[in-house]
ZAMARGU-4260 file (C-alpha; in steps of 0.2 Angstrom, whole numbers, plus 5000, padded with zeros to 4 digits):
<rodrens>
0) 5587/5643/5405 | 5583/5633/5420 | 5591/5634/5438 | 5593/5618/5447 | 5594/5622/5466
5) 5600/5607/5478 | 5596/5611/5496 | 5606/5598/5505 | 5608/5601/5524 | 5610/5614/5538
10) 5621/5615/5551 | 5620/5624/5569 | 5603/5632/5566 | 5596/5641/5579 | 5579/5631/5580
15) 5576/5613/5579 | 5559/5614/5568 | 5565/5622/5552 | 5562/5623/5533 | 5569/5632/5518
20) 5559/5644/5508 | 5566/5647/5490 | 5562/5662/5479 | 5568/5667/5461 | 5558/5681/5454
25) 5539/5678/5456 | 5543/5658/5458 | 5542/5652/5475 | 5545/5635/5484 | 5549/5627/5500
30) 5557/5611/5508 | 5548/5600/5520 | 5548/5604/5539 | 5561/5594/5549 | 5557/5591/5567
35) 5568/5591/5582 | 5584/5594/5573 | 5596/5608/5572 | 5607/5600/5558 | 5593/5596/5547
40) 5597/5585/5530 | 5584/5590/5517 | 5592/5583/5501 | 5579/5591/5490 | 5580/5597/5472
45) 5570/5613/5464 | 5570/5619/5447 | 5566/5637/5443 | 5564/5646/5426 | 5577/5660/5423
50) 5572/5675/5412 | 5586/5686/5415 | 5603/5679/5421 | 5611/5697/5424 | 5597/5705/5435
55) 5590/5690/5445 | 5595/5681/5461 | 5589/5666/5471 | 5585/5669/5489 | 5585/5655/5501
60) 5576/5660/5519 | 5578/5647/5533 | 5562/5648/5544 | 5557/5641/5561 | 5540/5633/5560
65) 5530/5636/5575 | 5513/5627/5577 | 5507/5641/5587 | 5513/5655/5576 | 5495/5662/5572
70) 5487/5670/5558 | 5499/5684/5554 | 5515/5673/5556 | 5511/5660/5543 | 5529/5657/5538
75) 5536/5657/5556 | 5551/5666/5563 | 5566/5669/5550 | 5582/5662/5556 | 5592/5670/5542
80) 5595/5669/5523 | 5606/5668/5508 | 5607/5677/5492 | 5614/5670/5476 | 5615/5680/5460
85) 5612/5669/5444 | 5625/5677/5435 | 5638/5671/5448 | 5633/5653/5445 | 5635/5656/5426
90) 5652/5662/5428 | 5658/5646/5437 | 5666/5631/5427 | 5652/5621/5418 | 5639/5634/5425
95) 5639/5623/5440 | 5642/5628/5458 | 5648/5613/5469 | 5642/5608/5486 | 5647/5624/5496
100) 5643/5629/5514 | 5634/5647/5515 | 5633/5656/5532 | 5616/5663/5534 | 5614/5683/5535
105) 5607/5688/5551 | 5589/5694/5550 | 5585/5712/5552 | 5573/5710/5566 | 5568/5696/5577
110) 5574/5687/5592 | 5589/5679/5583 | 5597/5695/5576 | 5611/5695/5589 | 5617/5677/5586
115) 5626/5667/5573 | 5613/5660/5562 | 5621/5644/5556 | 5626/5638/5539 | 5617/5631/5523
120) 5624/5617/5511 | 5619/5621/5493 | 5623/5616/5476 | 5617/5624/5460 | 5617/5621/5441
125) 5612/5632/5426 | 5606/5623/5411 | 5597/5626/5395 | 5578/5621/5391 | 5584/5606/5382
130) 5591/5597/5397 | 5582/5585/5409 | 5585/5585/5427 | 5569/5574/5432 | 5580/5564/5444
135) 5578/5566/5462 | 5590/5566/5477 | 5605/5570/5465 | 5618/5571/5480 | 5609/5562/5494
140) 5616/5545/5495 | 5633/5549/5500 | 5632/5566/5507 | 5634/5570/5526 | 5641/5585/5536
145) 5655/5574/5544 | 5662/5571/5526 | 5665/5589/5523 | 5681/5598/5529 | 5682/5617/5528
150) 5696/5629/5522 | 5702/5640/5536 | 5702/5654/5522 | 5685/5661/5516 | 5678/5655/5500
155) 5671/5669/5488 | 5662/5667/5473 | 5668/5675/5456 | 5670/5693/5457 | 5668/5695/5476
160) 5650/5697/5476 | 5646/5692/5493 | 5650/5700/5510 | 5645/5684/5518 | 5659/5671/5520
165) 5656/5653/5516 | 5670/5640/5518 | 5672/5629/5503 | 5675/5609/5503 | 5693/5604/5505
170) 5699/5597/5488 | 5709/5583/5494 | 5696/5576/5505 | 5681/5578/5494 | 5688/5573/5478
175) 5679/5557/5477 | 5663/5565/5482 | 5665/5578/5468 | 5668/5565/5455 | 5652/5557/5460
180) 5643/5574/5459 | 5650/5578/5442 | 5646/5561/5435 | 5628/5562/5441 | 5626/5579/5434
185) 5634/5575/5418 | 5622/5560/5416 | 5607/5571/5419 | 5611/5587/5409 | 5618/5578/5393
190) 5604/5566/5390 | 5596/5565/5373 | 5587/5580/5366 | 5572/5569/5364 | 5569/5570/5383
195) 5552/5577/5388 | 5550/5596/5390 | 5539/5604/5401 | 5529/5620/5395 | 5532/5637/5402
200) 5517/5637/5413 | 5524/5622/5423 | 5542/5627/5423 | 5542/5633/5440 | 5542/5615/5447
205) 5546/5605/5432 | 5557/5591/5441 | 5558/5595/5459 | 5546/5590/5472 | 5531/5601/5475
210) 5527/5611/5491 | 5519/5596/5497 | 5530/5582/5493 | 5544/5575/5503 | 5560/5570/5495
215) 5567/5553/5501 | 5584/5545/5502 | 5586/5530/5492 | 5596/5516/5498 | 5605/5503/5487
220) 5595/5488/5483 | 5595/5475/5497 | 5604/5459/5494 | 5588/5447/5495 | 5570/5448/5499
225) 5572/5441/5517 | 5585/5456/5520 | 5573/5468/5514 | 5559/5461/5526 | 5571/5461/5541
230) 5575/5479/5537 | 5556/5483/5536 | 5552/5474/5553 | 5567/5482/5561 | 5560/5499/5556
235) 5542/5495/5559 | 5531/5510/5564 | 5515/5510/5576 | 5505/5513/5559 | 5489/5502/5560
240) 5482/5491/5546 | 5474/5502/5533 | 5455/5500/5529 | 5451/5492/5513 | 5449/5504/5498
245) 5433/5511/5493 | 5431/5502/5476 | 5427/5485/5484 | 5434/5468/5488 | 5442/5458/5474
250) 5447/5443/5484 | 5444/5438/5503 | 5450/5421/5507 | 5459/5411/5521 | 5473/5399/5515
255) 5482/5386/5525 | 5499/5395/5525 | 5509/5407/5537 | 5507/5425/5532 | 5526/5428/5530
260) 5527/5413/5519 | 5512/5419/5508 | 5521/5436/5507 | 5536/5429/5500 | 5526/5417/5489
265) 5518/5433/5481 | 5531/5446/5481 | 5548/5439/5482 | 5559/5444/5467 | 5561/5426/5461
270) 5543/5421/5464 | 5537/5406/5453 | 5519/5411/5456 | 5521/5427/5447 | 5529/5420/5433
275) 5515/5408/5430 | 5502/5421/5432 | 5511/5431/5419 | 5511/5417/5407 | 5493/5413/5411
280) 5487/5431/5408 | 5497/5432/5392 | 5507/5447/5399 | 5524/5452/5390 | 5539/5462/5391
285) 5539/5460/5410 | 5553/5471/5418 | 5554/5468/5437 | 5564/5481/5448 | 5573/5476/5464
290) 5566/5481/5482 | 5573/5497/5486 | 5572/5505/5504 | 5567/5523/5504 | 5569/5534/5519
295) 5561/5550/5523 | 5546/5555/5534 | 5539/5539/5531 | 5552/5525/5527 | 5546/5511/5516
300) 5551/5497/5505 | 5546/5499/5486 | 5549/5493/5469 | 5543/5496/5451 | 5537/5484/5438
305) 5532/5488/5420 | 5524/5476/5408 | 5513/5474/5393 | 5495/5469/5396 | 5488/5457/5383
310) 5474/5463/5371 | 5456/5461/5375 | 5441/5462/5365 | 5440/5481/5368 | 5457/5487/5372
315) 5473/5483/5363 | 5489/5478/5371 | 5495/5492/5382 | 5510/5495/5394 | 5507/5497/5412
320) 5518/5502/5426 | 5516/5496/5445 | 5523/5505/5459 | 5523/5492/5474 | 5525/5499/5492
325) 5525/5490/5509 | 5515/5500/5521 | 5516/5487/5535 | 5526/5472/5538 | 5529/5466/5556
330) 5531/5447/5553 | 5513/5443/5555 | 5504/5457/5546 | 5508/5464/5529 | 5500/5478/5519
335) 5506/5482/5501 | 5499/5496/5492 | 5501/5494/5472 | 5498/5510/5461 | 5494/5505/5443
340) 5495/5517/5429 | 5491/5514/5411 | 5493/5530/5401 | 5491/5522/5384 | 5473/5516/5387
345) 5459/5529/5382 | 5458/5543/5395 | 5473/5534/5403 | 5481/5550/5409 | 5465/5555/5419
350) 5466/5541/5431 | 5476/5528/5440 | 5471/5512/5449 | 5476/5507/5467 | 5477/5490/5474
355) 5479/5485/5493 | 5485/5468/5497 | 5482/5464/5516 | 5489/5447/5524 | 5484/5444/5542
360) 5483/5429/5553 | 5468/5418/5550 | 5457/5411/5563 | 5464/5397/5575 | 5461/5380/5567
365) 5457/5364/5577 | 5472/5356/5571 | 5483/5369/5577 | 5490/5374/5559 | 5493/5392/5554
370) 5482/5401/5542 | 5482/5417/5533 | 5469/5429/5527 | 5472/5437/5510 | 5461/5452/5507
375) 5463/5462/5491 | 5453/5478/5488 | 5454/5491/5474 | 5450/5510/5470 | 5452/5521/5456
380) 5458/5539/5457 | 5453/5552/5445 | 5466/5566/5442 | 5453/5576/5433 | 5435/5577/5429
385) 5428/5568/5414 | 5411/5564/5407 | 5417/5546/5404 | 5420/5542/5422 | 5406/5530/5423
390) 5412/5520/5408 | 5429/5521/5414 | 5424/5514/5431 | 5414/5500/5423 | 5428/5495/5411
395) 5442/5494/5426 | 5429/5484/5437 | 5426/5472/5424 | 5445/5470/5420 | 5450/5468/5438
400) 5436/5455/5440 | 5443/5445/5426 | 5461/5447/5431 | 5459/5442/5449 | 5448/5428/5444
405) 5463/5420/5436 | 5474/5426/5451 | 5462/5416/5464 | 5461/5401/5453 | 5480/5400/5452
410) 5483/5403/5469 | 5470/5390/5474 | 5480/5377/5465 | 5496/5381/5474 | 5489/5383/5491
415) 5475/5375/5501 | 5459/5385/5503 | 5451/5384/5520 | 5431/5383/5518 | 5419/5387/5531
420) 5419/5369/5538 | 5438/5370/5541 | 5437/5388/5549 | 5420/5387/5558 | 5422/5370/5566
425) 5409/5375/5579 | 5407/5358/5588 | 5426/5356/5590 | 5428/5374/5597 | 5414/5372/5609
430) 5420/5355/5615 | 5437/5362/5618 | 5429/5376/5629 | 5419/5363/5639 | 5435/5353/5643
435) 5444/5369/5649 | 5431/5373/5663 | 5438/5375/5680 | 5432/5364/5694 | 5423/5372/5709
440) 5437/5366/5721 | 5450/5376/5710 | 5440/5391/5710 | 5437/5390/5729 | 5455/5388/5733
445) 5460/5403/5722 | 5447/5414/5730 | 5449/5409/5749 | 5468/5408/5748 | 5471/5425/5756
450) 5476/5433/5772 | 5459/5437/5778 | 5453/5420/5778 | 5469/5412/5784 | 5471/5423/5798
455) 5452/5422/5803 | 5454/5403/5803 | 5469/5404/5813 | 5462/5415/5827 | 5446/5404/5827
460) 5456/5388/5829 | 5467/5397/5843 | 5452/5402/5853 | 5444/5385/5852 | 5460/5376/5857
465) 5461/5389/5872 | 5443/5386/5877 | 5446/5367/5878 | 5462/5369/5888 | 5455/5382/5901
470) 5444/5377/5916 | 5428/5386/5919 | 5430/5402/5929 | 5419/5406/5944 | 5405/5418/5942
475) 5409/5436/5946 | 5404/5454/5943 | 5388/5455/5933 | 5389/5438/5926 | 5376/5424/5929
480) 5375/5406/5925 | 5375/5404/5906 | 5383/5422/5903 | 5401/5424/5904 | 5408/5441/5900
485) 5426/5447/5897 | 5436/5450/5912 | 5447/5463/5905 | 5449/5476/5890 | 5462/5464/5882
490) 5448/5450/5881 | 5436/5463/5874 | 5447/5469/5860 | 5451/5451/5856 | 5433/5446/5855
495) 5429/5461/5843 | 5443/5457/5831 | 5438/5439/5830 | 5419/5444/5827 | 5425/5455/5813
500) 5436/5442/5805 | 5422/5429/5806 | 5410/5441/5798 | 5421/5445/5784 | 5424/5426/5780
505) 5406/5424/5781 | 5403/5438/5768 | 5416/5430/5756 | 5408/5413/5758 | 5391/5420/5755
510) 5398/5431/5740 | 5406/5415/5732 | 5390/5405/5734 | 5380/5418/5726 | 5392/5420/5712
515) 5390/5401/5709 | 5372/5402/5709 | 5372/5417/5697 | 5382/5406/5684 | 5366/5396/5683
520) 5355/5391/5669 | 5362/5400/5654 | 5379/5392/5653 | 5379/5376/5642 | 5360/5376/5639
525) 5355/5372/5621 | 5343/5384/5612 | 5326/5379/5609 | 5315/5379/5593 | 5319/5380/5574
530) 5326/5396/5565 | 5341/5407/5568 | 5351/5401/5582 | 5364/5412/5590 | 5379/5404/5600
535) 5391/5415/5609 | 5407/5407/5616 | 5414/5419/5629 | 5433/5416/5630 | 5442/5429/5641
540) 5443/5447/5645 | 5458/5458/5646 | 5461/5474/5656 | 5444/5475/5663 | 5441/5490/5674
545) 5437/5491/5693 | 5424/5502/5701 | 5434/5504/5716 | 5452/5511/5718 | 5457/5497/5728
550) 5453/5479/5725 | 5448/5469/5709 | 5431/5467/5701 | 5420/5452/5700 | 5415/5453/5681
555) 5401/5445/5672 | 5394/5448/5655 | 5377/5451/5649 | 5373/5448/5631 | 5356/5455/5623
560) 5350/5450/5605 | 5332/5453/5598 | 5325/5456/5615 | 5333/5441/5623 | 5345/5440/5636
565) 5359/5428/5642 | 5371/5430/5657 | 5389/5423/5659 | 5396/5416/5675 | 5404/5428/5688
570) 5423/5428/5689 | 5430/5434/5706 | 5443/5446/5710 | 5452/5447/5693 | 5454/5460/5679
575) 5459/5446/5667 | 5445/5433/5668 | 5445/5417/5659 | 5427/5412/5657 | 5426/5398/5643
580) 5407/5400/5644 | 5396/5394/5630 | 5379/5403/5629 | 5366/5400/5616 | 5350/5410/5612
585) 5333/5401/5608 | 5330/5400/5589 | 5323/5417/5583 | 5311/5419/5567 | 5320/5434/5562
590) 5339/5435/5558 | 5348/5445/5572 | 5356/5462/5567 | 5365/5467/5583 | 5372/5458/5598
595) 5374/5470/5613 | 5387/5466/5626 | 5389/5473/5644 | 5401/5469/5657 | 5396/5471/5676
600) 5404/5471/5693 | 5395/5458/5703 | 5398/5469/5718 | 5390/5484/5711 | 5372/5489/5705
605) 5368/5482/5688 | 5364/5498/5679 | 5372/5508/5664 | 5381/5521/5675 | 5391/5508/5685
610) 5395/5495/5672 | 5413/5491/5667 | 5410/5494/5649 | 5399/5490/5634 | 5400/5486/5616
615) 5389/5482/5600 | 5393/5469/5587 | 5384/5472/5570 | 5382/5456/5561 | 5380/5464/5545
620) 5398/5472/5546 | 5407/5455/5549 | 5408/5439/5540 | 5406/5423/5548 | 5425/5420/5548
625) 5428/5436/5557 | 5414/5432/5570 | 5422/5415/5573 | 5436/5423/5582 | 5436/5441/5586
630) 5441/5454/5600 | 5428/5467/5605 | 5435/5483/5612 | 5423/5490/5626 | 5416/5508/5626
635) 5413/5518/5641 | 5424/5530/5652 | 5431/5516/5663 | 5433/5503/5648 | 5442/5515/5637
640) 5454/5522/5651 | 5459/5503/5654 | 5458/5498/5636 | 5446/5484/5640 | 5443/5470/5628
645) 5433/5454/5627 | 5438/5438/5617 | 5422/5430/5609 | 5418/5417/5596 | 5401/5419/5588
650) 5391/5407/5578 | 5375/5411/5568 | 5366/5396/5561 | 5350/5394/5552 | 5344/5376/5556
655) 5330/5375/5542 | 5339/5385/5528 | 5328/5391/5515 | 5312/5385/5524 | 5316/5398/5538
660) 5316/5412/5525 | 5300/5406/5517 | 5292/5405/5534 | 5298/5423/5538 | 5291/5430/5521
665) 5274/5421/5524 | 5273/5429/5541 | 5277/5446/5534 | 5264/5444/5520 | 5251/5445/5534
670) 5259/5461/5541 | 5261/5468/5523 | 5245/5463/5515 | 5254/5458/5499 | 5262/5443/5492
675) 5281/5443/5495 | 5291/5432/5483 | 5309/5425/5487 | 5321/5433/5476 | 5333/5423/5464
680) 5350/5419/5470 | 5359/5430/5457 | 5348/5445/5463 | 5352/5441/5482 | 5370/5439/5478
685) 5370/5456/5468 | 5361/5464/5483 | 5374/5457/5495 | 5390/5463/5485 | 5382/5481/5483
690) 5381/5484/5501 | 5395/5472/5507 | 5383/5461/5516 | 5385/5444/5524 | 5378/5428/5514
695) 5363/5425/5525 | 5355/5442/5521 | 5341/5441/5509 | 5332/5454/5498 | 5313/5457/5502
700) 5308/5471/5490 | 5316/5486/5481 | 5308/5503/5474 | 5313/5516/5463 | 5312/5534/5471
705) 5321/5550/5475 | 5331/5554/5489 | 5328/5573/5493 | 5343/5582/5499 | 5348/5600/5493
710) 5344/5592/5475 | 5334/5576/5473 | 5344/5561/5468 | 5335/5547/5459 | 5341/5529/5465
715) 5334/5513/5471 | 5328/5509/5490 | 5331/5491/5495 | 5322/5482/5509 | 5328/5467/5517
720) 5325/5458/5534 | 5338/5469/5543 | 5342/5484/5533 | 5336/5499/5523 | 5348/5503/5509
725) 5348/5516/5496 | 5360/5516/5481 | 5362/5529/5466 | 5374/5531/5452 | 5373/5548/5443
730) 5386/5550/5430 | 5399/5539/5440 | 5396/5548/5456 | 5389/5535/5468 | 5379/5537/5483
735) 5377/5522/5494 | 5371/5519/5512 | 5361/5508/5524 | 5354/5508/5541 | 5346/5495/5552
740) 5328/5494/5556 | 5332/5495/5574 | 5340/5512/5570 | 5323/5519/5566 | 5315/5530/5579
745) 5299/5535/5569 | 5292/5535/5551 | 5281/5549/5545 | 5271/5552/5530 | 5270/5571/5524
750) 5257/5576/5512 | 5260/5582/5494 | 5266/5600/5493 | 5273/5612/5480 | 5291/5609/5486
755) 5289/5589/5483 | 5282/5592/5466 | 5265/5586/5471 | 5272/5569/5478 | 5270/5563/5496
760) 5285/5562/5506 | 5291/5547/5517 | 5301/5554/5532 | 5312/5540/5541 | 5320/5547/5558
765) 5333/5538/5566 | 5338/5537/5584 | 5350/5548/5592 | 5368/5543/5588 | 5363/5529/5575
770) 5366/5528/5557 | 5381/5539/5558 | 5388/5529/5543 | 5373/5535/5533 | 5375/5553/5538
775) 5380/5558/5520 | 5362/5553/5514 | 5352/5563/5528 | 5343/5579/5523 | 5345/5586/5540
780) 5348/5583/5558 | 5335/5589/5571 | 5338/5597/5588 | 5338/5580/5596 | 5353/5574/5586
785) 5342/5563/5575 | 5345/5560/5557 | 5331/5563/5545 | 5329/5555/5528 | 5317/5560/5514
790) 5311/5548/5501 | 5299/5553/5487 | 5292/5550/5470 | 5288/5531/5472 | 5280/5523/5458
795) 5266/5517/5471 | 5268/5527/5486 | 5254/5518/5495 | 5262/5501/5493 | 5280/5506/5497
800) 5275/5515/5513 | 5264/5500/5518 | 5278/5488/5516 | 5291/5499/5525 | 5279/5502/5539
805) 5275/5485/5542 | 5293/5478/5541 | 5298/5492/5553 | 5285/5487/5566 | 5288/5469/5564
810) 5306/5472/5567 | 5306/5484/5581 | 5291/5480/5592 | 5293/5467/5606 | 5282/5452/5608
815) 5273/5460/5622 | 5269/5476/5611 | 5264/5466/5597 | 5252/5456/5608 | 5245/5472/5615
820) 5242/5479/5598 | 5233/5463/5594 | 5222/5464/5609 | 5218/5483/5605 | 5213/5478/5587
825) 5202/5464/5593 | 5194/5476/5606 | 5191/5488/5593 | 5183/5476/5581 | 5171/5469/5596
830) 5166/5487/5601 | 5162/5491/5582 | 5151/5475/5581 | 5143/5480/5598 | 5139/5498/5592
835) 5133/5491/5575 | 5122/5479/5584 | 5114/5492/5595 | 5111/5503/5579 | 5103/5488/5570
840) 5092/5484/5585 | 5085/5502/5587 | 5083/5503/5568 | 5075/5486/5568 | 5061/5491/5579
845) 5055/5505/5567 | 5059/5498/5549 | 5052/5482/5541 | 5069/5478/5531 | 5087/5481/5535
850) 5099/5482/5520 | 5119/5483/5523 | 5131/5486/5510 | 5150/5486/5510 | 5159/5497/5497
855) 5178/5499/5494 | 5185/5517/5496 | 5202/5523/5491 | 5210/5532/5506
</rodrens>
């Protein structure tokens, strides 16, 4: 037998944060915790297995949840409880207890034992093993405390088994409610005997939610997709846009359409695009449910779709079910999580696939039209371990690629795709910024139009007019010809005030002139040379901090990349400056990895401690589309407290294309002492997709090696112009990370040892606070907070270490340091020749013949 317990709601409870714990014999469960509500509505269903109807009873205890309850009060404070014998439910009509209010028994001890503990609304049913109650929220759609009217006389269960009194529902007022309840119960408990049965081991929670699941309240289907979106927007929470799923990106494209229109185009119930896609993919038996609003701890809009996927070369036609849920929808940004289950495929019960659709506003276009960026990522979740995990992931990845290739092609036929020339119209953007520059006169009027300047000018004019109207006084006191002193204290005070006002005006004029001169050579100057050219358009700043409690800052920005620095203009007396400055770096031989941004106050000293905030832009973690229009949040105490941000447009161009890469490889060959070949486009593309790198990144070399952690992990080490990456796939368990060359503080070579199985070790030590994304690959962290990575068992350790050391030095050393090393090497060679010459000279005096031989030695 199974006992179905419906915990509906509580009334007049003594605490606001409460939950109900249920127990029947050895089986236990509990509801979710409802916060800040003394009349909570749970509407949750639980199922228990009943072994002995006559001796067992179900106990429902209401607890107050306290976050600070401590170790020995893990359940919180008990508010009261209700005991219901199972045999009393069996004695009811149809073995069903209708929704009934039960008064809570007072706890034997505790701070609530002298008060009325409140009431609990419950309903219970007793059914045999053959019945199925796998439907949640049986009574929730229409059940509210206001609809229930109590009898004045107490209601007692059959045979008067309770001393506690619980008023029963008024029959006349609740007749329509009871009919709905009975009809729902009849549908559930009198289904076909072929309904699925759960085993004895899982009978405790066969159909009700578990301890960690929240029941939801399901509203009737919305009348239209537009109404559903309006409901979602009206209840929009502060949840941020979720991150992409770990499986990778299936589609990342910008379309010429408004986000809300694309959302309707893809997910509306009458979507013509989905019908065309179903026909193109050969999908059959499509059943599309309506969008339904579900409310609970997290309200959401959801629908269910089922269909039969077309057969492939490896897998027959299988039935799939999709659960689509809106996570975010505010009119401009949308996030839809899709959970796909295919139980009929091999090992289909061990995993499910998740898809995340993200619709966000695209970059601003020169034409002023709206654009939308569609990003689709995926992940696979395994419910249990399996040796076939790697094979399953490979098959899912291949199936996803084929499906979304069709999806992208069909979507491209219906909507215009924006390519890089449309999105990254650099010349148009820069030309627009140049026209928006403010004139010097407007800046001067805005800066000098204040009380200090106006009052100082007025007093100066007043004194000049007074001098012109007055006649010269005769000499008196300590005055002499050419020196006139104040004749009273009033004149002395007036002169002092005038001098201070003039001094303040002079300082403002000097400050304005210095700020204009500080604008100087960086703005609008084109970069020189051929190679990688970085252009930064500084648009504006928002909520910049001030070093002084009173007054506004005079901010300017310093950009640093590959050892080169450019500076923006100074904006006077503003926390929300509008720069519209265009800064361009000279051409660089190596592609830049990081752009450092720091904001200073022109009044203060130019050091790190008194800066207004700083930030870092990693070019490897942003696509060219994202760099073309991005907001950078500043770090630092002042910046974080003010939530300071900068609006930037960044363009990275390679003027010579492939020739720049070839020249870079030729230069590195001299450092490495080995021929470096340009890799094929396919291998470069695979490398970029593996680590989600931008298109300009190119592979230099790769090696098979072991990553030493607690256990050695065999994988492959990848070297490019900007990163060191490692990838391993051991029976489907992937290890992947990379860090920048600039993050490396030191590289050490350790001799072979017994612990390294006779292989030398290459130890890469990162700078403090760097490479935190790759922490899972580090073997240890030293006292200085630096991560240490150990690599061993290279096929050719000498070749690998030589290339790694050469690339690191070429990347991290400044031009001055490189020149100094070259000079030291030349001086060393000269001194060796001089020493050798002196030896030959001495020996030449004693020997008739001198023989010199050079022999190669393996070090």
